[in-house]
C-alpha positions as CSV (number, residue, x, y, z in Angstrom):
1,M,115.0,30.6,-83.0
2,T,113.9,33.8,-80.8
3,K,116.2,36.7,-79.8
4,K,115.9,37.7,-76.4
5,V,117.1,40.5,-74.2
6,A,118.7,40.4,-70.7
7,V,119.4,43.3,-69.0
8,D,120.3,44.8,-65.7
9,W,121.8,48.2,-64.8
10,D,123.2,50.1,-61.7
11,E,123.6,53.9,-61.0
12,Q,126.2,54.3,-64.0
13,Q,126.2,51.9,-66.8
14,I,123.2,49.5,-68.4
15,R,124.6,45.8,-69.4
16,I,123.1,44.1,-72.3
17,V,123.5,40.2,-73.7
18,V,121.2,39.5,-77.2
19,G,120.8,35.9,-77.2
20,E,119.0,33.3,-80.0
21,V,116.7,30.8,-77.6
22,S,115.3,27.9,-78.4
23,G,114.6,25.0,-75.8
24,K,118.5,23.6,-74.0
25,Q,120.1,26.0,-77.0
26,T,121.0,29.2,-76.7
27,R,123.3,31.3,-78.8
28,I,125.0,34.9,-77.7
29,V,124.4,37.2,-80.8
30,D,125.1,40.8,-79.3
31,A,126.4,42.2,-75.9
32,A,127.0,45.9,-74.9
33,I,127.7,48.2,-72.0
34,L,126.3,51.5,-71.7
35,P,126.5,54.7,-69.5
36,I,123.1,55.7,-68.2
37,Q,122.5,58.8,-70.4
38,T,121.0,62.0,-68.1
39,A,117.5,61.0,-69.9
40,G,117.6,58.0,-67.7
41,V,117.8,54.3,-68.4
42,G,114.2,53.8,-70.6
43,T,115.2,56.5,-72.8
44,T,119.1,55.3,-73.2
45,L,118.0,51.6,-73.3
46,R,115.3,52.6,-75.8
47,K,117.9,54.1,-78.4
48,W,119.9,51.2,-78.3
49,I,117.1,48.4,-78.7
50,Q,116.1,50.7,-81.8
51,E,119.5,51.0,-83.4
52,H,120.1,46.8,-83.1
53,G,115.9,46.3,-84.2
54,L,115.2,44.5,-81.0
55,E,111.5,46.1,-80.7
56,K,108.8,44.2,-79.0
57,S,111.6,41.6,-78.1
58,E,111.0,39.8,-74.7
59,C,113.6,41.2,-72.0
60,L,115.0,39.3,-69.0
61,V,115.7,41.6,-66.3
62,A,118.6,41.1,-63.2
63,V,118.3,42.6,-60.3
64,G,120.7,42.7,-57.5
65,R,120.3,42.2,-53.4
66,D,119.5,45.8,-53.2
67,S,116.1,45.3,-54.7
68,A,114.9,42.6,-52.9
69,E,115.5,40.8,-49.3
70,L,117.0,37.4,-49.3
71,R,117.0,35.0,-46.7
72,Q,118.0,31.6,-46.0
73,M,114.7,29.6,-44.4
74,E,113.8,26.2,-43.0
75,F,110.1,24.7,-43.3
76,P,108.5,21.7,-42.1
77,P,108.5,18.5,-45.1
78,V,105.1,19.1,-46.9
79,P,104.2,18.4,-50.6
80,D,105.7,20.4,-53.2
81,E,102.2,21.5,-54.5
82,E,102.0,23.0,-50.4
83,L,105.3,24.5,-50.2
84,P,104.4,28.0,-52.2
85,D,101.8,28.4,-49.6
86,M,103.7,27.9,-46.6
87,I,106.6,30.0,-47.9
88,R,105.0,33.5,-48.7
89,F,102.9,32.8,-45.0
90,Q,106.1,32.5,-43.3
91,A,107.7,35.2,-45.8
92,V,105.0,37.7,-45.2
93,R,105.7,37.5,-41.2
94,T,109.4,37.3,-41.2
95,F,110.3,40.2,-44.0
96,A,110.4,43.3,-42.9
97,S,109.3,44.7,-46.1
98,A,106.9,41.9,-47.5
99,G,103.6,42.3,-46.8
100,D,99.9,41.1,-48.5
101,S,100.8,42.6,-52.3
102,A,105.1,41.6,-52.0
103,T,105.9,39.5,-54.4
104,V,107.8,36.2,-52.8
105,D,109.8,33.2,-55.0
106,Y,112.1,31.0,-53.8
107,L,114.8,28.5,-54.2
108,P,114.8,25.0,-52.8
109,T,117.9,23.8,-51.6
110,S,117.3,20.6,-50.0
111,R,114.9,18.4,-49.0
112,T,115.2,16.0,-46.1
113,E,112.4,13.9,-43.8
114,K,113.1,16.7,-41.3
115,G,112.1,19.2,-43.4
116,V,113.0,21.5,-46.5
117,R,115.7,24.1,-47.0
118,A,115.1,27.2,-49.3
119,I,116.5,30.7,-50.5
120,V,113.4,32.8,-49.9
121,S,113.2,36.4,-51.4
122,A,111.0,39.3,-51.2
123,T,110.3,42.2,-53.2
124,G,107.2,45.0,-53.6
125,A,105.7,46.6,-56.3
126,N,107.9,49.7,-55.4
127,K,110.7,47.8,-56.6
128,L,109.2,46.2,-59.7
129,D,107.2,49.0,-60.9
130,P,110.0,51.2,-62.1
131,I,112.1,48.5,-63.9
132,R,108.9,47.2,-65.9
133,K,108.4,50.9,-66.6
134,A,111.8,51.3,-68.0
135,I,111.5,48.3,-69.9
136,S,108.4,49.6,-71.4
137,E,109.8,52.6,-72.4
138,A,112.6,50.9,-74.7
139,G,109.7,49.0,-76.2
140,M,110.2,45.7,-75.1
141,N,107.7,43.1,-72.9
142,V,109.0,42.0,-69.5
143,G,109.7,38.3,-69.9
144,R,111.5,37.5,-66.3
145,I,112.4,39.8,-63.3
146,A,115.4,37.4,-61.9
147,L,117.6,37.8,-58.8
148,R,121.2,38.0,-60.1
149,P,123.6,36.0,-58.1
150,I,120.8,33.0,-58.2
151,A,120.9,33.6,-62.2
152,A,124.9,33.6,-62.3
153,A,124.8,30.7,-60.2
154,A,122.5,28.9,-62.7
155,L,124.4,29.6,-65.5
156,Y,127.5,27.7,-63.7
157,Q,125.3,24.9,-62.7
158,I,123.7,24.2,-66.0
159,I,127.2,24.5,-68.1
160,L,129.8,23.4,-65.7
161,R,128.6,21.9,-62.1
162,D,126.3,19.6,-63.8
163,K,129.0,18.0,-65.8
164,T,132.0,18.0,-63.2
165,N,132.6,14.3,-61.8
166,D,134.1,15.7,-58.6
167,S,131.4,18.7,-57.5
168,T,131.0,17.1,-54.4
169,R,134.5,17.1,-53.4
170,S,134.4,20.3,-51.4
171,T,132.6,23.6,-50.8
172,L,132.9,26.2,-54.2
173,A,132.4,29.9,-53.7
174,L,131.3,31.5,-57.0
175,I,132.1,35.1,-57.3
176,D,130.7,38.3,-59.5
177,L,133.0,41.5,-58.6
178,V,130.2,44.2,-59.3
179,G,132.2,47.5,-58.9
180,D,132.7,47.6,-54.9
181,E,130.4,45.1,-54.2
182,A,130.7,40.9,-54.2
183,E,128.0,38.9,-54.4
184,I,128.6,35.2,-53.3
185,V,127.1,31.9,-53.8
186,L,128.2,28.8,-52.0
187,F,128.1,25.8,-53.4
188,R,127.8,21.9,-51.5
189,G,127.7,19.2,-53.9
190,R,125.4,20.3,-57.0
191,D,123.3,22.7,-54.9
192,V,123.2,26.2,-54.1
193,S,123.5,26.4,-50.3
194,F,124.0,29.9,-49.5
195,V,123.7,33.5,-51.3
196,R,125.3,36.6,-49.7
197,S,125.8,40.3,-51.3
198,V,128.7,42.2,-49.0
199,R,130.0,45.9,-50.1
200,L,134.1,45.9,-50.3
201,P,136.9,48.7,-49.9
202,S,137.9,49.9,-53.2
203,Q,141.4,49.0,-52.7
204,S,144.0,46.1,-52.3
205,P,144.9,44.5,-49.8
206,A,141.8,45.6,-47.9
207,R,139.5,44.2,-50.4
208,V,141.1,41.0,-50.5
209,N,141.2,40.5,-46.7
210,A,137.7,42.0,-46.5
211,L,136.5,39.4,-49.1
212,A,138.1,36.6,-47.1
213,G,136.6,37.5,-44.4
214,E,133.3,37.3,-46.0
215,L,133.7,33.7,-47.1
216,R,134.7,32.7,-43.8
217,R,131.1,34.0,-42.6
218,S,129.0,32.4,-45.3
219,M,130.8,29.4,-44.6
220,I,129.9,29.1,-40.7
221,A,126.5,30.7,-41.3
222,C,125.6,27.4,-44.0
223,G,127.5,24.6,-42.3
224,A,130.9,24.3,-44.4
225,S,133.3,25.7,-42.0
226,G,136.6,23.6,-41.9
227,S,135.6,22.0,-45.3
228,P,138.1,22.8,-48.4
229,C,136.6,25.8,-50.0
230,D,137.4,26.5,-53.8
231,I,137.1,29.5,-55.6
232,A,135.8,30.3,-59.2
233,I,135.1,34.3,-59.8
234,W,133.6,35.7,-62.9
235,G,136.2,37.5,-65.3
236,T,139.4,37.6,-67.3
237,P,143.1,37.0,-66.0
238,D,144.1,40.7,-67.1
239,R,141.3,41.9,-64.5
240,H,141.0,39.4,-62.0
241,R,144.0,37.1,-61.5
242,D,145.5,39.0,-58.9
243,E,142.6,39.4,-56.8
244,L,142.0,35.4,-57.3
245,D,145.9,34.5,-56.1
246,Q,145.6,36.7,-53.4
247,L,142.1,35.2,-51.8
248,A,143.2,31.7,-52.5
249,D,146.2,32.5,-50.1
250,R,144.4,34.0,-47.6
251,L,141.5,31.0,-47.3
252,D,144.5,28.5,-47.6
253,Q,145.9,29.9,-44.0
254,G,142.7,28.2,-42.6
255,Q,142.5,24.8,-44.6
256,D,144.4,22.3,-44.7
257,T,143.7,21.5,-48.4
258,P,144.5,24.0,-50.9
259,S,142.2,25.7,-52.8
260,E,141.3,25.3,-56.1
261,K,141.0,28.4,-58.1
262,R,139.3,29.5,-61.1
263,L,138.5,32.3,-63.8
264,I,135.3,31.9,-65.7
265,N,134.8,34.1,-68.8
266,P,131.0,33.8,-69.3
267,L,131.1,34.4,-72.6
268,Q,133.4,31.4,-73.7
269,I,131.4,28.6,-71.6
270,V,128.6,29.1,-74.3
271,D,127.7,29.4,-78.2
272,C,129.1,33.0,-78.9
273,D,129.9,35.1,-81.6
274,S,133.1,36.0,-82.1
275,S,132.2,39.6,-82.4
276,V,130.6,39.7,-79.3
277,E,133.2,39.5,-76.2
278,P,136.0,42.1,-78.1
279,S,132.7,44.9,-77.3
280,V,132.8,44.4,-73.5
281,G,136.3,44.2,-72.8
282,E,137.9,43.2,-69.6
283,T,134.4,44.0,-68.0
284,V,132.9,40.3,-69.3
285,G,132.3,39.1,-65.9
286,R,129.8,41.2,-65.3
287,L,127.9,39.7,-67.8
288,A,127.5,36.2,-66.1
289,P,124.0,36.6,-64.8
290,L,122.8,37.7,-68.3
291,V,123.8,35.2,-69.8
292,G,122.7,32.6,-67.0
293,L,118.9,34.1,-67.5
294,L,119.1,33.5,-71.0
295,V,120.7,29.9,-70.7
296,A,118.1,28.7,-68.0
297,D,115.0,30.6,-69.4
298,E,113.1,28.3,-71.6
299,A,114.5,24.8,-69.8
300,H,115.7,25.3,-66.4
301,A,113.6,27.7,-65.3
302,D,113.6,26.1,-61.8
303,R,116.6,27.1,-61.0
304,L,115.9,31.0,-61.0
305,I,114.5,33.4,-58.3
306,D,111.8,34.8,-60.6
307,F,109.6,37.6,-59.5
308,A,107.3,38.3,-62.6
309,N,107.0,34.6,-62.7
310,P,106.8,33.2,-58.6
311,R,106.0,29.8,-58.0
312,E,102.8,29.2,-56.9
313,Y,99.9,26.8,-55.6
314,I,99.8,23.4,-57.8
315,P,96.5,22.2,-57.5
316,P,96.7,18.5,-57.0
317,S,95.2,15.8,-59.4
318,T,92.0,14.8,-59.4
319,N,89.7,11.3,-59.8
320,R,86.9,12.3,-62.3
321,G,84.9,9.4,-61.0
322,K,85.2,10.2,-57.6
323,M,85.0,13.8,-58.1
324,A,81.6,12.9,-60.0
325,A,80.6,10.8,-56.9
326,M,81.5,14.1,-54.2
327,I,79.3,16.3,-56.6
328,G,76.3,14.2,-57.4
329,I,75.7,12.6,-53.8
330,P,75.1,16.3,-52.2
331,A,73.9,17.6,-55.0
332,A,70.9,14.6,-54.8
333,L,70.5,15.5,-50.9
334,V,70.5,18.9,-51.5
335,L,67.3,18.3,-54.1
336,G,65.8,15.8,-51.5
337,L,66.0,18.3,-48.7
338,G,65.2,21.2,-50.9
339,W,61.4,21.5,-49.8
340,L,62.3,21.7,-45.9
341,F,64.2,25.1,-46.5
342,W,61.3,26.3,-48.9
343,S,59.0,26.3,-45.8
344,Q,61.5,28.8,-44.1
345,L,61.7,31.2,-46.8
346,S,59.0,33.7,-45.5
347,S,61.4,34.3,-42.1
348,R,64.0,34.7,-43.8
349,D,62.8,37.1,-45.7
350,T,61.6,39.0,-43.0
351,E,65.1,38.6,-41.3
352,I,66.3,40.1,-44.5
353,D,64.2,43.2,-44.2
354,R,65.4,43.5,-40.7
355,L,68.9,43.3,-41.4
356,E,68.8,45.7,-44.3
357,A,66.7,48.2,-42.5
358,A,70.0,48.1,-39.3
359,N,72.5,48.2,-42.5
360,A,71.0,51.5,-43.3
361,Q,71.1,53.4,-39.7
362,M,74.5,52.0,-39.5
363,R,75.2,53.8,-43.2
364,D,75.8,57.3,-41.9
365,Q,78.0,56.2,-39.0
366,V,80.4,54.2,-41.5
367,K,80.8,57.3,-43.5
368,T,81.8,59.4,-39.8
369,A,83.9,56.6,-39.1
370,D,85.7,56.5,-42.7
371,A,86.1,60.7,-42.7
372,S,88.0,60.1,-39.1
373,V,90.4,57.7,-40.1
374,Q,91.4,59.9,-43.5
375,R,91.9,62.6,-40.8
376,T,93.8,60.3,-38.4
377,E,95.9,59.1,-41.6
378,R,96.9,62.7,-42.7
379,I,98.1,63.5,-39.5
380,D,100.5,60.6,-39.0
381,Q,101.9,61.4,-42.6
382,F,102.6,64.7,-41.2
383,L,104.1,63.2,-37.7
384,D,106.1,60.5,-39.6
385,A,108.8,62.9,-40.6
386,D,109.0,63.5,-36.0
387,V,112.4,61.2,-35.7
388,N,113.5,61.4,-32.0
389,W,116.7,62.3,-33.3
390,L,117.8,61.9,-29.3
391,E,116.8,58.4,-29.3
392,E,118.6,57.7,-32.6
393,I,121.8,59.7,-31.3
394,D,122.0,57.5,-28.1
395,R,121.1,54.4,-30.0
396,L,123.7,55.8,-32.4
397,A,126.3,56.2,-29.4
398,G,125.6,52.6,-28.2
399,A,126.4,51.0,-31.5
400,L,129.6,52.7,-32.0
401,P,133.1,50.8,-31.6
402,P,135.3,52.0,-28.8
403,S,137.2,55.2,-29.4
404,D,140.6,53.5,-30.1
405,Q,139.0,52.1,-33.2
406,L,136.8,55.2,-34.4
407,I,137.3,58.7,-34.1
408,L,133.7,60.2,-35.0
409,K,134.1,63.8,-36.7
410,Q,130.8,64.8,-37.6
411,V,126.9,64.0,-36.6
412,S,124.0,65.5,-39.3
413,A,120.5,64.5,-39.3
414,Q,117.4,65.6,-41.2
415,S,113.7,64.2,-41.5
416,D,112.1,63.9,-44.6
417,S,108.7,66.1,-44.4
418,R,107.1,64.2,-47.5
419,Q,108.0,60.5,-47.2
420,G,108.5,60.4,-43.6
421,G,111.4,59.1,-41.7
422,G,115.0,60.6,-41.7
423,R,118.4,59.7,-42.1
424,M,121.6,60.5,-40.2
425,V,125.2,60.8,-42.0
426,V,128.0,60.0,-39.5
427,S,131.3,60.7,-40.6
428,G,134.6,59.7,-39.2
429,L,138.2,57.8,-39.4
430,V,138.8,54.2,-38.5
431,T,141.8,52.1,-38.1
432,S,140.8,49.1,-40.2
433,P,137.9,47.9,-42.5
434,D,136.4,45.6,-40.3
435,V,135.4,48.2,-38.0
436,I,133.1,49.6,-40.6
437,D,131.5,46.1,-40.7
438,E,131.1,45.5,-37.2
439,M,129.9,49.0,-36.7
440,E,127.0,48.5,-39.8
441,S,126.3,45.3,-38.0
442,S,125.5,46.8,-35.0
443,L,123.6,49.6,-36.9
444,R,121.1,48.2,-38.8
445,D,118.1,46.4,-38.2
446,E,114.4,46.4,-38.8
447,S,113.7,49.9,-38.8
448,H,117.3,51.1,-40.1
449,R,119.2,50.8,-42.8
450,V,122.5,51.5,-43.1
451,V,124.6,52.4,-46.7
452,G,128.2,53.3,-46.7
453,D,129.9,55.5,-49.5
454,G,132.8,53.1,-49.1
455,A,136.2,53.6,-47.2
456,S,139.0,55.7,-48.3
457,Q,142.5,55.4,-47.1
458,V,144.1,58.6,-45.6
459,D,147.8,59.4,-45.3
460,T,148.4,59.9,-42.1
461,E,150.6,58.2,-39.7
462,D,148.3,57.4,-36.7
463,A,146.4,54.6,-36.4
464,Y,143.0,56.1,-38.0
465,R,143.8,56.0,-41.5
466,W,140.3,55.1,-43.2
467,Q,137.9,57.7,-43.6
468,I,134.5,56.5,-43.8
469,R,130.8,57.9,-44.9
470,E,127.7,55.9,-43.4
471,T,124.0,57.0,-43.9
472,V,121.4,55.7,-41.3
473,S,118.2,55.7,-42.4
474,V,115.3,55.2,-40.3
475,G,111.8,54.4,-41.9
476,S,108.2,56.3,-41.5
477,E,107.0,53.1,-40.6
478,S,109.3,52.6,-37.8
479,V,108.6,56.2,-36.7
480,R,104.8,55.6,-36.6
481,A,105.2,52.1,-34.6
482,D,107.1,54.0,-32.0
483,R,104.6,56.5,-31.5
484,Y,101.5,54.3,-31.1
485,E,103.4,52.4,-28.8
486,R,104.0,55.3,-26.3
487,I,100.6,56.5,-27.0
488,A,99.6,53.0,-25.6
489,K,101.8,52.9,-22.9
490,L,100.7,56.4,-21.3
491,A,96.9,55.1,-22.2
492,E,97.9,51.7,-19.9
493,E,99.7,54.2,-17.1
494,E,96.3,56.6,-17.2
495,T,94.0,53.3,-16.6
496,A,95.8,52.0,-13.6
497,A,96.1,55.6,-12.2
498,E,92.5,55.6,-12.4
499,S,91.9,52.2,-10.8
500,T,94.3,53.2,-8.2
501,S,92.1,56.2,-7.3
502,E,88.9,54.4,-7.8
503,A,90.0,51.5,-5.2
504,E,91.2,54.5,-2.7
505,G,87.9,55.9,-2.7
506,E,87.3,60.0,-1.6
507,P,89.9,61.3,1.0
508,K,89.0,61.2,4.7
509,P,88.2,64.3,6.5
510,D,90.8,65.3,9.2
511,P,89.7,64.4,12.9
512,D,90.0,68.0,13.9
513,G,87.5,68.8,11.0
514,T,90.1,70.7,9.0
515,P,89.7,71.4,6.0
516,P,91.8,70.5,3.4
517,D,94.8,72.4,2.6
518,T,94.0,74.9,-0.9
519,E,97.3,74.3,-2.4
520,T,97.1,70.8,-2.0
521,Q,93.6,70.4,-3.9
522,E,95.3,72.4,-6.6
523,A,98.4,70.4,-7.0
524,S,96.2,66.9,-7.1
525,Q,93.7,69.1,-10.0
526,S,96.6,70.2,-12.1
527,A,98.1,66.4,-11.7
528,S,94.9,65.0,-12.6
529,L,95.0,67.3,-16.0
530,N,98.3,66.6,-16.8
531,V,97.6,62.6,-16.9
532,N,94.4,63.6,-18.8
533,V,96.4,65.8,-21.5
534,Q,99.9,63.0,-22.0
535,P,98.1,60.9,-24.4
536,E,96.9,64.0,-26.4
537,V,100.6,65.7,-26.4
538,Q,102.4,62.4,-27.6
539,S,99.9,61.7,-30.2
């Protein structure tokens, strides 16, 4: 059996699971949770890999929602071989960060006569290249880069869900608690229906209340509102029993059937050496995505969203006899008509010479245009840091909750002169964690990324008991788009003004022959100059 290493990491620690994999058989032989050294992820991981003799092993990497965009999407009914191209085309148009170079993969969730539903995820090279570099520094080869919540869901599907007779009884919420975040996967029947990652308060009961609210919103989003919802959390009783009981109590208040609840230790549902679990302690629940990667790697890769091996167009099978006829008949026609084309070669040669001469004349113009484009790009890169903070503060004022829910203490803004764009840091006090979610949703859009440092409770007697610090980032692409939009608008206004002047014609002289007032002429010239200068100032 081949040894493979599954890895994921955050800002503080690296999680590692080593397994022996052969087809459908997987055995976990080692696991570790390492604090990241100051030298970085690659150096920390390389030291552990060398100590355990795992150099040049295949590495399966799990990444979180912060490394990729994720959406639930619907598509028209098409054959399976055409679905990858259709999904990629739609994702490039829909996702904010997806471009022609983006990596797109998906997981089909249902197929009916009306269409196909799928969970689609996209990421860019700026996210994948650092991962590949860290794994290379550790002395391993990247085999997969899979989305973490989908990998954990695959483990549950393969080991437990597929073997449960009553798996269609209700909706099931599979929850992976990772620090102050929760990764939620909703099952309807045996299939994944919805995936969501949310940030939670650090303390109970606000943490449980926030998680219950996110579960209800997720059920509404996937059309499961009103149905009973069972709960499963990756972890151990010592660490997660209280949260599981409290969460079940909150959900039972809104449904007729009590929730079935379960704690799942990922190392106890697979073949695992007895020495592995003691080495990771109570945080064993965080290893579920890594165990899922190892279990699904060879026999169930279709249940993963894998950026290293995305689904691609499948060429349809062909009939060799039909293909030979399709090739042979046109070839015979080409040979039969070849002499007709031969008589026209002379005129074609003359046309080629003419086009080559014209092309040579245009090369200098192209070089000049390329130089102009390069200068414009350098200017754009400089102006990308020119964020209109007045508009951003106005937008912030319109999106903030009312004063009976939030008190704003401090707002600071700073432009990024290197990368463009900037960020605004907002500090204040709120009455409840729900206000934080509402504020983040109002501030977040395709041009603004909102990251909170978490809410902390303040010992005070008034209603504002939660202290927050939110960072609103403005991307350089948004600044550039807004700038060009304003330039285009001013150009249109100038064109309209010129058209109006031409339609009115020259001003008629006064009947008494008195020349126009000198001040009026100067004012007209000044206005004309201002109109001509505005596009230049804006650019």
